[in-house]
N, CA, C and O atoms as a GROMACS GRO file, in nm:
protein
  632
    1UNK      N    1   0.656  -0.937   2.296
    1UNK     CA    2   0.534  -0.961   2.220
    1UNK      C    3   0.502  -1.110   2.235
    1UNK      O    4   0.586  -1.196   2.208
    2UNK      N    5   0.386  -1.137   2.276
    2UNK     CA    6   0.341  -1.275   2.293
    2UNK      C    7   0.192  -1.283   2.304
    2UNK      O    8   0.125  -1.181   2.320
    3UNK      N    9   0.138  -1.400   2.295
    3UNK     CA   10  -0.007  -1.418   2.303
    3UNK      C   11  -0.046  -1.432   2.453
    3UNK      O   12   0.002  -1.521   2.523
    4UNK      N   13  -0.131  -1.345   2.496
    4UNK     CA   14  -0.183  -1.353   2.634
    4UNK      C   15  -0.313  -1.442   2.627
    4UNK      O   16  -0.414  -1.400   2.571
    5UNK      N   17  -0.307  -1.554   2.679
    5UNK     CA   18  -0.418  -1.649   2.676
    5UNK      C   19  -0.544  -1.603   2.737
    5UNK      O   20  -0.653  -1.624   2.684
    6UNK      N   21  -0.529  -1.535   2.854
    6UNK     CA   22  -0.651  -1.496   2.924
    6UNK      C   23  -0.722  -1.379   2.860
    6UNK      O   24  -0.844  -1.372   2.872
    7UNK      N   25  -0.656  -1.286   2.792
    7UNK     CA   26  -0.718  -1.169   2.731
    7UNK      C   27  -0.729  -1.181   2.579
    7UNK      O   28  -0.783  -1.091   2.515
    8UNK      N   29  -0.680  -1.289   2.523
    8UNK     CA   30  -0.681  -1.310   2.379
    8UNK      C   31  -0.628  -1.191   2.303
    8UNK      O   32  -0.698  -1.135   2.219
    9UNK      N   33  -0.515  -1.154   2.330
    9UNK     CA   34  -0.448  -1.038   2.267
    9UNK      C   35  -0.306  -1.076   2.233
    9UNK      O   36  -0.254  -1.173   2.288
   10UNK      N   37  -0.241  -1.001   2.144
   10UNK     CA   38  -0.103  -1.033   2.101
   10UNK      C   39  -0.002  -0.943   2.163
   10UNK      O   40   0.115  -0.980   2.172
   11UNK      N   41  -0.039  -0.826   2.207
   11UNK     CA   42   0.051  -0.727   2.272
   11UNK      C   43   0.006  -0.701   2.408
   11UNK      O   44  -0.112  -0.672   2.429
   12UNK      N   45   0.094  -0.708   2.504
   12UNK     CA   46   0.060  -0.665   2.641
   12UNK      C   47   0.050  -0.511   2.642
   12UNK      O   48   0.098  -0.446   2.549
   13UNK      N   49  -0.008  -0.458   2.740
   13UNK     CA   50  -0.020  -0.312   2.753
   13UNK      C   51   0.116  -0.245   2.760
   13UNK      O   52   0.132  -0.134   2.707
   14UNK      N   53   0.214  -0.306   2.822
   14UNK     CA   54   0.348  -0.247   2.829
   14UNK      C   55   0.410  -0.235   2.691
   14UNK      O   56   0.470  -0.132   2.659
   15UNK      N   57   0.398  -0.338   2.609
   15UNK     CA   58   0.452  -0.334   2.472
   15UNK      C   59   0.380  -0.229   2.388
   15UNK      O   60   0.445  -0.153   2.316
   16UNK      N   61   0.248  -0.225   2.396
   16UNK     CA   62   0.174  -0.124   2.322
   16UNK      C   63   0.212   0.017   2.360
   16UNK      O   64   0.222   0.105   2.275
   17UNK      N   65   0.236   0.037   2.490
   17UNK     CA   66   0.273   0.172   2.537
   17UNK      C   67   0.411   0.213   2.484
   17UNK      O   68   0.442   0.332   2.487
   18UNK      N   69   0.493   0.122   2.439
   18UNK     CA   70   0.627   0.153   2.389
   18UNK      C   71   0.620   0.213   2.244
   18UNK      O   72   0.716   0.273   2.196
   19UNK      N   73   0.507   0.193   2.179
   19UNK     CA   74   0.489   0.246   2.047
   19UNK      C   75   0.445   0.392   2.055
   19UNK      O   76   0.337   0.422   2.106
   20UNK      N   77   0.532   0.483   2.003
   20UNK     CA   78   0.508   0.624   2.021
   20UNK      C   79   0.446   0.677   1.884
   20UNK      O   80   0.494   0.646   1.775
   21UNK      N   81   0.339   0.757   1.900
   21UNK     CA   82   0.281   0.821   1.786
   21UNK      C   83   0.363   0.947   1.757
   21UNK      O   84   0.425   1.005   1.846
   22UNK      N   85   0.360   0.989   1.628
   22UNK     CA   86   0.434   1.113   1.593
   22UNK      C   87   0.378   1.226   1.665
   22UNK      O   88   0.256   1.240   1.672
   23UNK      N   89   0.464   1.310   1.719
   23UNK     CA   90   0.420   1.422   1.800
   23UNK      C   91   0.416   1.550   1.718
   23UNK      O   92   0.356   1.649   1.759
   24UNK      N   93   0.478   1.548   1.604
   24UNK     CA   94   0.481   1.668   1.519
   24UNK      C   95   0.407   1.637   1.393
   24UNK      O   96   0.436   1.534   1.332
   25UNK      N   97   0.313   1.720   1.350
   25UNK     CA   98   0.241   1.700   1.229
   25UNK      C   99   0.331   1.752   1.117
   25UNK      O  100   0.391   1.860   1.128
   26UNK      N  101   0.340   1.675   1.009
   26UNK     CA  102   0.426   1.721   0.897
   26UNK      C  103   0.382   1.654   0.770
   26UNK      O  104   0.334   1.541   0.771
   27UNK      N  105   0.397   1.724   0.659
   27UNK     CA  106   0.369   1.667   0.528
   27UNK      C  107   0.488   1.578   0.495
   27UNK      O  108   0.603   1.621   0.506
   28UNK      N  109   0.464   1.461   0.457
   28UNK     CA  110   0.576   1.362   0.434
   28UNK      C  111   0.598   1.333   0.289
   28UNK      O  112   0.648   1.226   0.255
   29UNK      N  113   0.562   1.426   0.200
   29UNK     CA  114   0.581   1.397   0.055
   29UNK      C  115   0.723   1.424   0.010
   29UNK      O  116   0.758   1.382  -0.100
   30UNK      N  117   0.803   1.487   0.084
   30UNK     CA  118   0.948   1.511   0.052
   30UNK      C  119   1.033   1.430   0.143
   30UNK      O  120   0.987   1.383   0.247
   31UNK      N  121   1.166   1.412   0.103
   31UNK     CA  122   1.254   1.341   0.183
   31UNK      C  123   1.276   1.417   0.313
   31UNK      O  124   1.296   1.355   0.417
   32UNK      N  125   1.275   1.547   0.309
   32UNK     CA  126   1.285   1.628   0.431
   32UNK      C  127   1.143   1.680   0.460
   32UNK      O  128   1.093   1.767   0.390
   33UNK      N  129   1.082   1.628   0.560
   33UNK     CA  130   0.941   1.668   0.585
   33UNK      C  131   0.925   1.814   0.630
   33UNK      O  132   1.009   1.873   0.698
   34UNK      N  133   0.810   1.869   0.586
   34UNK     CA  134   0.776   2.009   0.625
   34UNK      C  135   0.695   1.999   0.752
   34UNK      O  136   0.583   1.950   0.755
   35UNK      N  137   0.759   2.049   0.859
   35UNK     CA  138   0.695   2.032   0.989
   35UNK      C  139   0.580   2.130   1.010
   35UNK      O  140   0.576   2.238   0.950
   36UNK      N  141   0.488   2.091   1.096
   36UNK     CA  142   0.373   2.170   1.138
   36UNK      C  143   0.274   2.205   1.026
   36UNK      O  144   0.191   2.295   1.040
   37UNK      N  145   0.285   2.130   0.914
   37UNK     CA  146   0.189   2.150   0.807
   37UNK      C  147   0.142   2.010   0.764
   37UNK      O  148   0.224   1.920   0.746
   38UNK      N  149   0.018   1.993   0.750
   38UNK     CA  150  -0.041   1.861   0.702
   38UNK      C  151  -0.046   1.852   0.553
   38UNK      O  152  -0.082   1.749   0.498
   39UNK      N  153  -0.010   1.960   0.487
   39UNK     CA  154  -0.007   1.961   0.343
   39UNK      C  155   0.089   2.067   0.295
   39UNK      O  156   0.083   2.179   0.347
   40UNK      N  157   0.176   2.040   0.201
   40UNK     CA  158   0.268   2.141   0.156
   40UNK      C  159   0.223   2.192   0.017
   40UNK      O  160   0.124   2.146  -0.038
   41UNK      N  161   0.296   2.284  -0.034
   41UNK     CA  162   0.264   2.341  -0.167
   41UNK      C  163   0.290   2.248  -0.282
   41UNK      O  164   0.236   2.265  -0.391
   42UNK      N  165   0.372   2.148  -0.258
   42UNK     CA  166   0.403   2.052  -0.359
   42UNK      C  167   0.307   1.932  -0.371
   42UNK      O  168   0.313   1.856  -0.467
   43UNK      N  169   0.218   1.917  -0.270
   43UNK     CA  170   0.120   1.812  -0.270
   43UNK      C  171   0.022   1.828  -0.384
   43UNK      O  172  -0.017   1.941  -0.416
   44UNK      N  173  -0.022   1.713  -0.449
   44UNK     CA  174  -0.131   1.732  -0.546
   44UNK      C  175  -0.250   1.800  -0.489
   44UNK      O  176  -0.277   1.786  -0.370
   45UNK      N  177  -0.322   1.871  -0.568
   45UNK     CA  178  -0.430   1.961  -0.520
   45UNK      C  179  -0.545   1.883  -0.449
   45UNK      O  180  -0.615   1.939  -0.365
   46UNK      N  181  -0.563   1.755  -0.484
   46UNK     CA  182  -0.673   1.681  -0.423
   46UNK      C  183  -0.632   1.628  -0.284
   46UNK      O  184  -0.718   1.579  -0.210
   47UNK      N  185  -0.509   1.637  -0.247
   47UNK     CA  186  -0.472   1.598  -0.109
   47UNK      C  187  -0.502   1.710  -0.015
   47UNK      O  188  -0.454   1.822  -0.032
   48UNK      N  189  -0.583   1.681   0.087
   48UNK     CA  190  -0.620   1.782   0.187
   48UNK      C  191  -0.527   1.777   0.306
   48UNK      O  192  -0.504   1.880   0.369
   49UNK      N  193  -0.472   1.660   0.340
   49UNK     CA  194  -0.386   1.639   0.455
   49UNK      C  195  -0.310   1.512   0.440
   49UNK      O  196  -0.357   1.416   0.378
   50UNK      N  197  -0.192   1.510   0.499
   50UNK     CA  198  -0.112   1.390   0.512
   50UNK      C  199  -0.081   1.362   0.656
   50UNK      O  200  -0.011   1.441   0.720
   51UNK      N  201  -0.130   1.254   0.709
   51UNK     CA  202  -0.108   1.218   0.849
   51UNK      C  203  -0.007   1.107   0.854
   51UNK      O  204  -0.031   0.998   0.801
   52UNK      N  205   0.103   1.131   0.915
   52UNK     CA  206   0.206   1.027   0.932
   52UNK      C  207   0.199   0.982   1.076
   52UNK      O  208   0.233   1.058   1.167
   53UNK      N  209   0.155   0.859   1.097
   53UNK     CA  210   0.117   0.811   1.227
   53UNK      C  211   0.242   0.774   1.314
   53UNK      O  212   0.250   0.811   1.431
   54UNK      N  213   0.333   0.701   1.257
   54UNK     CA  214   0.453   0.650   1.329
   54UNK      C  215   0.585   0.698   1.272
   54UNK      O  216   0.597   0.726   1.152
   55UNK      N  217   0.677   0.706   1.355
   55UNK     CA  218   0.813   0.746   1.310
   55UNK      C  219   0.880   0.618   1.260
   55UNK      O  220   0.858   0.509   1.313
   56UNK      N  221   0.964   0.634   1.155
   56UNK     CA  222   1.030   0.514   1.096
   56UNK      C  223   1.128   0.453   1.192
   56UNK      O  224   1.171   0.340   1.170
   57UNK      N  225   1.168   0.524   1.299
   57UNK     CA  226   1.260   0.465   1.393
   57UNK      C  227   1.193   0.381   1.501
   57UNK      O  228   1.257   0.334   1.595
   58UNK      N  229   1.062   0.362   1.486
   58UNK     CA  230   0.986   0.278   1.581
   58UNK      C  231   1.004   0.135   1.543
   58UNK      O  232   0.921   0.079   1.472
   59UNK      N  233   1.109   0.074   1.588
   59UNK     CA  234   1.137  -0.068   1.549
   59UNK      C  235   1.032  -0.160   1.596
   59UNK      O  236   1.001  -0.255   1.524
   60UNK      N  237   0.972  -0.139   1.715
   60UNK     CA  238   0.868  -0.224   1.758
   60UNK      C  239   0.743  -0.219   1.669
   60UNK      O  240   0.679  -0.320   1.642
   61UNK      N  241   0.712  -0.094   1.624
   61UNK     CA  242   0.597  -0.082   1.536
   61UNK      C  243   0.627  -0.147   1.403
   61UNK      O  244   0.534  -0.207   1.347
   62UNK      N  245   0.739  -0.143   1.348
   62UNK     CA  246   0.781  -0.209   1.227
   62UNK      C  247   0.770  -0.363   1.240
   62UNK      O  248   0.725  -0.435   1.151
   63UNK      N  249   0.817  -0.408   1.360
   63UNK     CA  250   0.813  -0.554   1.388
   63UNK      C  251   0.670  -0.600   1.392
   63UNK      O  252   0.636  -0.704   1.334
   64UNK      N  253   0.585  -0.524   1.458
   64UNK     CA  254   0.442  -0.561   1.473
   64UNK      C  255   0.376  -0.555   1.329
   64UNK      O  256   0.297  -0.642   1.293
   65UNK      N  257   0.411  -0.452   1.249
   65UNK     CA  258   0.359  -0.444   1.118
   65UNK      C  259   0.395  -0.567   1.032
   65UNK      O  260   0.309  -0.622   0.964
   66UNK      N  261   0.516  -0.608   1.036
   66UNK     CA  262   0.556  -0.729   0.958
   66UNK      C  263   0.497  -0.855   1.008
   66UNK      O  264   0.467  -0.946   0.930
   67UNK      N  265   0.481  -0.863   1.138
   67UNK     CA  266   0.420  -0.988   1.198
   67UNK      C  267   0.268  -0.992   1.167
   67UNK      O  268   0.208  -1.100   1.157
   68UNK      N  269   0.208  -0.872   1.152
   68UNK     CA  270   0.066  -0.869   1.123
   68UNK      C  271   0.028  -0.936   0.991
   68UNK      O  272  -0.087  -0.973   0.970
   69UNK      N  273   0.125  -0.952   0.903
   69UNK     CA  274   0.099  -1.019   0.777
   69UNK      C  275   0.068  -1.170   0.800
   69UNK      O  276  -0.001  -1.234   0.720
   70UNK      N  277   0.121  -1.223   0.908
   70UNK     CA  278   0.095  -1.366   0.942
   70UNK      C  279  -0.007  -1.378   1.052
   70UNK      O  280  -0.077  -1.478   1.061
   71UNK      N  281  -0.017  -1.275   1.140
   71UNK     CA  282  -0.110  -1.280   1.250
   71UNK      C  283  -0.205  -1.167   1.238
   71UNK      O  284  -0.181  -1.058   1.291
   72UNK      N  285  -0.318  -1.192   1.167
   72UNK     CA  286  -0.411  -1.087   1.140
   72UNK      C  287  -0.464  -1.014   1.264
   72UNK      O  288  -0.509  -0.900   1.254
   73UNK      N  289  -0.459  -1.077   1.376
   73UNK     CA  290  -0.505  -1.015   1.505
   73UNK      C  291  -0.426  -0.896   1.542
   73UNK      O  292  -0.472  -0.816   1.624
   74UNK      N  293  -0.305  -0.878   1.485
   74UNK     CA  294  -0.226  -0.759   1.519
   74UNK      C  295  -0.271  -0.631   1.448
   74UNK      O  296  -0.232  -0.521   1.487
   75UNK      N  297  -0.356  -0.648   1.342
   75UNK     CA  298  -0.401  -0.531   1.268
   75UNK      C  299  -0.485  -0.436   1.352
   75UNK      O  300  -0.489  -0.316   1.327
   76UNK      N  301  -0.551  -0.488   1.448
   76UNK     CA  302  -0.635  -0.409   1.536
   76UNK      C  303  -0.558  -0.303   1.613
   76UNK      O  304  -0.609  -0.196   1.644
   77UNK      N  305  -0.435  -0.335   1.640
   77UNK     CA  306  -0.347  -0.234   1.712
   77UNK      C  307  -0.323  -0.119   1.624
   77UNK      O  308  -0.322  -0.007   1.675
   78UNK      N  309  -0.304  -0.135   1.493
   78UNK     CA  310  -0.282  -0.025   1.406
   78UNK      C  311  -0.411   0.059   1.394
   78UNK      O  312  -0.405   0.181   1.383
   79UNK      N  313  -0.521  -0.003   1.395
   79UNK     CA  314  -0.651   0.074   1.392
   79UNK      C  315  -0.658   0.160   1.518
   79UNK      O  316  -0.697   0.277   1.512
   80UNK      N  317  -0.622   0.104   1.629
   80UNK     CA  318  -0.624   0.180   1.755
   80UNK      C  319  -0.526   0.300   1.748
   80UNK      O  320  -0.560   0.412   1.783
   81UNK      N  321  -0.403   0.271   1.701
   81UNK     CA  322  -0.305   0.373   1.690
   81UNK      C  323  -0.346   0.488   1.595
   81UNK      O  324  -0.324   0.605   1.626
   82UNK      N  325  -0.405   0.455   1.483
   82UNK     CA  326  -0.460   0.549   1.390
   82UNK      C  327  -0.566   0.640   1.447
   82UNK      O  328  -0.558   0.763   1.434
   83UNK      N  329  -0.666   0.576   1.510
   83UNK     CA  330  -0.775   0.654   1.567
   83UNK      C  331  -0.724   0.738   1.684
   83UNK      O  332  -0.772   0.849   1.702
   84UNK      N  333  -0.631   0.689   1.763
   84UNK     CA  334  -0.576   0.767   1.876
   84UNK      C  335  -0.502   0.891   1.821
   84UNK      O  336  -0.517   1.002   1.872
   85UNK      N  337  -0.422   0.869   1.718
   85UNK     CA  338  -0.345   0.977   1.652
   85UNK      C  339  -0.445   1.086   1.602
   85UNK      O  340  -0.426   1.204   1.629
   86UNK      N  341  -0.549   1.045   1.530
   86UNK     CA  342  -0.641   1.147   1.476
   86UNK      C  343  -0.716   1.219   1.590
   86UNK      O  344  -0.745   1.338   1.578
   87UNK      N  345  -0.748   1.150   1.700
   87UNK     CA  346  -0.816   1.218   1.813
   87UNK      C  347  -0.714   1.318   1.878
   87UNK      O  348  -0.752   1.427   1.920
   88UNK      N  349  -0.588   1.280   1.883
   88UNK     CA  350  -0.484   1.372   1.945
   88UNK      C  351  -0.472   1.500   1.870
   88UNK      O  352  -0.445   1.605   1.929
   89UNK      N  353  -0.491   1.495   1.738
   89UNK     CA  354  -0.478   1.619   1.662
   89UNK      C  355  -0.616   1.681   1.631
   89UNK      O  356  -0.628   1.772   1.549
   90UNK      N  357  -0.718   1.631   1.697
   90UNK     CA  358  -0.858   1.688   1.687
   90UNK      C  359  -0.912   1.674   1.543
   90UNK      O  360  -0.983   1.763   1.497
   91UNK      N  361  -0.882   1.566   1.472
   91UNK     CA  362  -0.937   1.536   1.340
   91UNK      C  363  -1.052   1.445   1.361
   91UNK      O  364  -1.035   1.336   1.416
   92UNK      N  365  -1.170   1.485   1.318
   92UNK     CA  366  -1.285   1.410   1.345
   92UNK      C  367  -1.334   1.333   1.221
   92UNK      O  368  -1.363   1.393   1.118
   93UNK      N  369  -1.343   1.203   1.233
   93UNK     CA  370  -1.397   1.121   1.124
   93UNK      C  371  -1.551   1.121   1.137
   93UNK      O  372  -1.607   1.114   1.247
   94UNK      N  373  -1.616   1.131   1.020
   94UNK     CA  374  -1.762   1.125   1.018
   94UNK      C  375  -1.806   1.036   0.904
   94UNK      O  376  -1.724   0.974   0.836
   95UNK      N  377  -1.939   1.031   0.883
   95UNK     CA  378  -1.988   0.945   0.780
   95UNK      C  379  -1.972   0.992   0.637
   95UNK      O  380  -2.025   0.931   0.543
   96UNK      N  381  -1.896   1.107   0.620
   96UNK     CA  382  -1.868   1.158   0.489
   96UNK      C  383  -1.741   1.090   0.432
   96UNK      O  384  -1.709   1.113   0.315
   97UNK      N  385  -1.672   1.011   0.508
   97UNK     CA  386  -1.550   0.949   0.470
   97UNK      C  387  -1.564   0.800   0.432
   97UNK      O  388  -1.644   0.726   0.490
   98UNK      N  389  -1.485   0.759   0.337
   98UNK     CA  390  -1.470   0.617   0.305
   98UNK      C  391  -1.317   0.584   0.320
   98UNK      O  392  -1.229   0.670   0.307
   99UNK      N  393  -1.294   0.459   0.349
   99UNK     CA  394  -1.153   0.419   0.364
   99UNK      C  395  -1.111   0.344   0.238
   99UNK      O  396  -1.176   0.248   0.197
  100UNK      N  397  -1.004   0.390   0.177
  100UNK     CA  398  -0.943   0.325   0.063
  100UNK      C  399  -0.803   0.287   0.104
  100UNK      O  400  -0.747   0.347   0.196
  101UNK      N  401  -0.745   0.188   0.039
  101UNK     CA  402  -0.613   0.139   0.089
  101UNK      C  403  -0.536   0.076  -0.022
  101UNK      O  404  -0.591   0.044  -0.128
  102UNK      N  405  -0.406   0.058   0.000
  102UNK     CA  406  -0.321  -0.023  -0.086
  102UNK      C  407  -0.329  -0.168  -0.025
  102UNK      O  408  -0.355  -0.189   0.094
  103UNK      N  409  -0.306  -0.264  -0.114
  103UNK     CA  410  -0.319  -0.404  -0.074
  103UNK      C  411  -0.233  -0.445   0.046
  103UNK      O  412  -0.269  -0.534   0.123
  104UNK      N  413  -0.121  -0.378   0.060
  104UNK     CA  414  -0.030  -0.408   0.172
  104UNK      C  415  -0.090  -0.390   0.309
  104UNK      O  416  -0.050  -0.453   0.407
  105UNK      N  417  -0.187  -0.300   0.312
  105UNK     CA  418  -0.245  -0.268   0.447
  105UNK      C  419  -0.397  -0.303   0.445
  105UNK      O  420  -0.474  -0.239   0.517
  106UNK      N  421  -0.441  -0.400   0.365
  106UNK     CA  422  -0.578  -0.438   0.356
  106UNK      C  423  -0.632  -0.479   0.492
  106UNK      O  424  -0.739  -0.432   0.530
  107UNK      N  425  -0.564  -0.563   0.568
  107UNK     CA  426  -0.611  -0.610   0.693
  107UNK      C  427  -0.629  -0.496   0.796
  107UNK      O  428  -0.725  -0.495   0.874
  108UNK      N  429  -0.539  -0.404   0.793
  108UNK     CA  430  -0.549  -0.283   0.880
  108UNK      C  431  -0.673  -0.199   0.840
  108UNK      O  432  -0.750  -0.155   0.926
  109UNK      N  433  -0.691  -0.180   0.709
  109UNK     CA  434  -0.806  -0.103   0.662
  109UNK      C  435  -0.935  -0.173   0.700
  109UNK      O  436  -1.029  -0.105   0.741
  110UNK      N  437  -0.946  -0.304   0.690
  110UNK     CA  438  -1.068  -0.376   0.728
  110UNK      C  439  -1.096  -0.360   0.875
  110UNK      O  440  -1.211  -0.336   0.912
  111UNK      N  441  -0.994  -0.372   0.961
  111UNK     CA  442  -1.013  -0.348   1.103
  111UNK      C  443  -1.049  -0.205   1.133
  111UNK      O  444  -1.133  -0.180   1.220
  112UNK      N  445  -0.988  -0.109   1.064
  112UNK     CA  446  -1.019   0.026   1.088
  112UNK      C  447  -1.164   0.059   1.051
  112UNK      O  448  -1.232   0.137   1.117
  113UNK      N  449  -1.208  -0.007   0.939
  113UNK     CA  450  -1.348   0.010   0.903
  113UNK      C  451  -1.445  -0.038   1.009
  113UNK      O  452  -1.543   0.028   1.041
  114UNK      N  453  -1.415  -0.156   1.063
  114UNK     CA  454  -1.499  -0.210   1.169
  114UNK      C  455  -1.498  -0.122   1.293
  114UNK      O  456  -1.601  -0.098   1.356
  115UNK      N  457  -1.381  -0.074   1.324
  115UNK     CA  458  -1.360   0.013   1.441
  115UNK      C  459  -1.430   0.148   1.432
  115UNK      O  460  -1.482   0.200   1.531
  116UNK      N  461  -1.430   0.206   1.310
  116UNK     CA  462  -1.480   0.341   1.292
  116UNK      C  463  -1.625   0.343   1.226
  116UNK      O  464  -1.693   0.446   1.222
  117UNK      N  465  -1.664   0.224   1.176
  117UNK     CA  466  -1.792   0.210   1.109
  117UNK      C  467  -1.793   0.288   0.976
  117UNK      O  468  -1.900   0.324   0.927
  118UNK      N  469  -1.676   0.314   0.917
  118UNK     CA  470  -1.670   0.376   0.787
  118UNK      C  471  -1.661   0.273   0.676
  118UNK      O  472  -1.597   0.169   0.692
  119UNK      N  473  -1.726   0.301   0.562
  119UNK     CA  474  -1.724   0.201   0.455
  119UNK      C  475  -1.593   0.189   0.387
  119UNK      O  476  -1.512   0.281   0.393
  120UNK      N  477  -1.567   0.076   0.322
  120UNK     CA  478  -1.443   0.054   0.249
  120UNK      C  479  -1.472   0.084   0.101
  120UNK      O  480  -1.574   0.041   0.048
  121UNK      N  481  -1.386   0.154   0.039
  121UNK     CA  482  -1.387   0.170  -0.111
  121UNK      C  483  -1.523   0.214  -0.168
  121UNK      O  484  -1.565   0.170  -0.275
  122UNK      N  485  -1.589   0.300  -0.096
  122UNK     CA  486  -1.720   0.354  -0.158
  122UNK      C  487  -1.685   0.478  -0.235
  122UNK      O  488  -1.569   0.519  -0.239
  123UNK      N  489  -1.784   0.538  -0.298
  123UNK     CA  490  -1.764   0.655  -0.385
  123UNK      C  491  -1.785   0.788  -0.315
  123UNK      O  492  -1.805   0.890  -0.381
  124UNK      N  493  -1.782   0.787  -0.180
  124UNK     CA  494  -1.793   0.912  -0.106
  124UNK      C  495  -1.687   1.010  -0.145
  124UNK      O  496  -1.579   0.970  -0.188
  125UNK      N  497  -1.713   1.140  -0.130
  125UNK     CA  498  -1.622   1.248  -0.174
  125UNK      C  499  -1.493   1.253  -0.089
  125UNK      O  500  -1.386   1.284  -0.140
  126UNK      N  501  -1.504   1.221   0.040
  126UNK     CA  502  -1.385   1.230   0.130
  126UNK      C  503  -1.324   1.089   0.147
  126UNK      O  504  -1.386   0.997   0.199
  127UNK      N  505  -1.201   1.079   0.102
  127UNK     CA  506  -1.124   0.952   0.106
  127UNK      C  507  -1.018   0.954   0.212
  127UNK      O  508  -0.933   1.043   0.215
  128UNK      N  509  -1.023   0.854   0.300
  128UNK     CA  510  -0.914   0.832   0.400
  128UNK      C  511  -0.832   0.724   0.331
  128UNK      O  512  -0.873   0.608   0.329
  129UNK      N  513  -0.716   0.761   0.274
  129UNK     CA  514  -0.634   0.672   0.196
  129UNK      C  515  -0.527   0.616   0.289
  129UNK      O  516  -0.436   0.688   0.329
  130UNK      N  517  -0.540   0.485   0.325
  130UNK     CA  518  -0.447   0.423   0.414
  130UNK      C  519  -0.335   0.357   0.336
  130UNK      O  520  -0.356   0.274   0.248
  131UNK      N  521  -0.212   0.398   0.374
  131UNK     CA  522  -0.092   0.350   0.303
  131UNK      C  523   0.013   0.313   0.406
  131UNK      O  524   0.007   0.357   0.521
  132UNK      N  525   0.112   0.229   0.362
  132UNK     CA  526   0.228   0.194   0.448
  132UNK      C  527   0.317   0.321   0.458
  132UNK      O  528   0.364   0.358   0.565
  133UNK      N  529   0.338   0.386   0.341
  133UNK     CA  530   0.419   0.511   0.342
  133UNK      C  531   0.353   0.599   0.235
  133UNK      O  532   0.258   0.560   0.169
  134UNK      N  533   0.409   0.722   0.222
  134UNK     CA  534   0.346   0.819   0.131
  134UNK      C  535   0.321   0.760  -0.006
  134UNK      O  536   0.411   0.696  -0.060
  135UNK      N  537   0.202   0.780  -0.065
  135UNK     CA  538   0.168   0.720  -0.196
  135UNK      C  539   0.241   0.781  -0.312
  135UNK      O  540   0.288   0.895  -0.305
  136UNK      N  541   0.251   0.706  -0.419
  136UNK     CA  542   0.301   0.758  -0.544
  136UNK      C  543   0.196   0.829  -0.621
  136UNK      O  544   0.078   0.820  -0.587
  137UNK      N  545   0.232   0.899  -0.725
  137UNK     CA  546   0.138   0.978  -0.802
  137UNK      C  547   0.033   0.884  -0.878
  137UNK      O  548  -0.081   0.925  -0.897
  138UNK      N  549   0.070   0.771  -0.915
  138UNK     CA  550  -0.023   0.680  -0.985
  138UNK      C  551  -0.141   0.648  -0.897
  138UNK      O  552  -0.254   0.647  -0.946
  139UNK      N  553  -0.123   0.622  -0.771
  139UNK     CA  554  -0.229   0.587  -0.679
  139UNK      C  555  -0.322   0.711  -0.660
  139UNK      O  556  -0.444   0.698  -0.660
  140UNK      N  557  -0.262   0.825  -0.646
  140UNK     CA  558  -0.337   0.944  -0.625
  140UNK      C  559  -0.422   0.985  -0.742
  140UNK      O  560  -0.526   1.049  -0.722
  141UNK      N  561  -0.383   0.951  -0.866
  141UNK     CA  562  -0.464   0.980  -0.981
  141UNK      C  563  -0.600   0.912  -0.977
  141UNK      O  564  -0.695   0.963  -1.038
  142UNK      N  565  -0.613   0.802  -0.909
  142UNK     CA  566  -0.739   0.731  -0.898
  142UNK      C  567  -0.846   0.814  -0.821
  142UNK      O  568  -0.966   0.788  -0.831
  143UNK      N  569  -0.799   0.911  -0.746
  143UNK     CA  570  -0.886   0.992  -0.665
  143UNK      C  571  -0.887   1.139  -0.699
  143UNK      O  572  -0.905   1.224  -0.612
  144UNK      N  573  -0.867   1.170  -0.830
  144UNK     CA  574  -0.849   1.310  -0.874
  144UNK      C  575  -0.965   1.404  -0.837
  144UNK      O  576  -0.944   1.521  -0.804
  145UNK      N  577  -1.083   1.352  -0.844
  145UNK     CA  578  -1.195   1.446  -0.814
  145UNK      C  579  -1.253   1.429  -0.674
  145UNK      O  580  -1.370   1.458  -0.649
  146UNK      N  581  -1.170   1.381  -0.586
  146UNK     CA  582  -1.214   1.363  -0.447
  146UNK      C  583  -1.115   1.426  -0.349
  146UNK      O  584  -1.001   1.454  -0.385
  147UNK      N  585  -1.159   1.448  -0.226
  147UNK     CA  586  -1.072   1.505  -0.123
  147UNK      C  587  -1.002   1.387  -0.054
  147UNK      O  588  -1.066   1.302   0.007
  148UNK      N  589  -0.872   1.386  -0.064
  148UNK     CA  590  -0.791   1.272  -0.018
  148UNK      C  591  -0.719   1.317   0.114
  148UNK      O  592  -0.653   1.421   0.117
  149UNK      N  593  -0.734   1.237   0.220
  149UNK     CA  594  -0.666   1.255   0.344
  149UNK      C  595  -0.578   1.126   0.356
  149UNK      O  596  -0.627   1.016   0.381
  150UNK      N  597  -0.451   1.146   0.337
  150UNK     CA  598  -0.358   1.028   0.338
  150UNK      C  599  -0.318   0.993   0.480
  150UNK      O  600  -0.273   1.078   0.556
  151UNK      N  601  -0.335   0.864   0.515
  151UNK     CA  602  -0.285   0.817   0.644
  151UNK      C  603  -0.168   0.730   0.606
  151UNK      O  604  -0.185   0.622   0.550
  152UNK      N  605  -0.054   0.776   0.637
  152UNK     CA  606   0.076   0.703   0.607
  152UNK      C  607   0.119   0.641   0.743
  152UNK      O  608   0.139   0.714   0.840
  153UNK      N  609   0.133   0.515   0.750
  153UNK     CA  610   0.171   0.452   0.876
  153UNK      C  611   0.311   0.497   0.912
  153UNK      O  612   0.339   0.530   1.027
  154UNK      N  613   0.399   0.497   0.813
  154UNK     CA  614   0.543   0.535   0.835
  154UNK      C  615   0.579   0.636   0.721
  154UNK      O  616   0.526   0.632   0.610
  155UNK      N  617   0.674   0.726   0.761
  155UNK     CA  618   0.728   0.818   0.656
  155UNK      C  619   0.811   0.736   0.560
  155UNK      O  620   0.797   0.744   0.438
  156UNK      N  621   0.899   0.655   0.619
  156UNK     CA  622   0.972   0.555   0.536
  156UNK      C  623   0.987   0.435   0.627
  156UNK      O  624   0.969   0.443   0.749
  157UNK      N  625   1.018   0.328   0.568
  157UNK     CA  626   1.028   0.204   0.646
  157UNK      C  627   1.147   0.127   0.600
  157UNK      O  628   1.172   0.119   0.479
  158UNK      N  629   1.224   0.070   0.690
  158UNK     CA  630   1.341  -0.004   0.650
  158UNK      C  631   1.308  -0.151   0.624
  158UNK      O  632   1.397  -0.229   0.589
   0.00000   0.00000   0.00000
């Protein structure tokens, strides 16, 4: 990982290609994930789907995540990984969505908003909730009367 002066980027294409997206869809609300389901019976009723983008064993992704706190230019890579993941599972974002987020991923949410042209923190019915890992119940209560689609970057993170 280094700065490429000619392309003004932080990750070369080889490094970016080493970050693998999750291949199996699963609900990540339990310690043992439920495979092939984007929502399990234990999820709060306002959650429509839980998308877990990266595997916690992706050390390069974790390293990029922590460095993005100091180098905001790295956030764009997460926006790219999120949109690629959603396209891979044929989930289409449209103008009925707003992006909400926890403070830990604010920079990623802002870049994702620019990338997708979706508004941040509006009162639209469909919420794309961007989190570092699966949200706790307190956060979900804020969205009780809305359809929440959780984007969890990692199932768990070391």
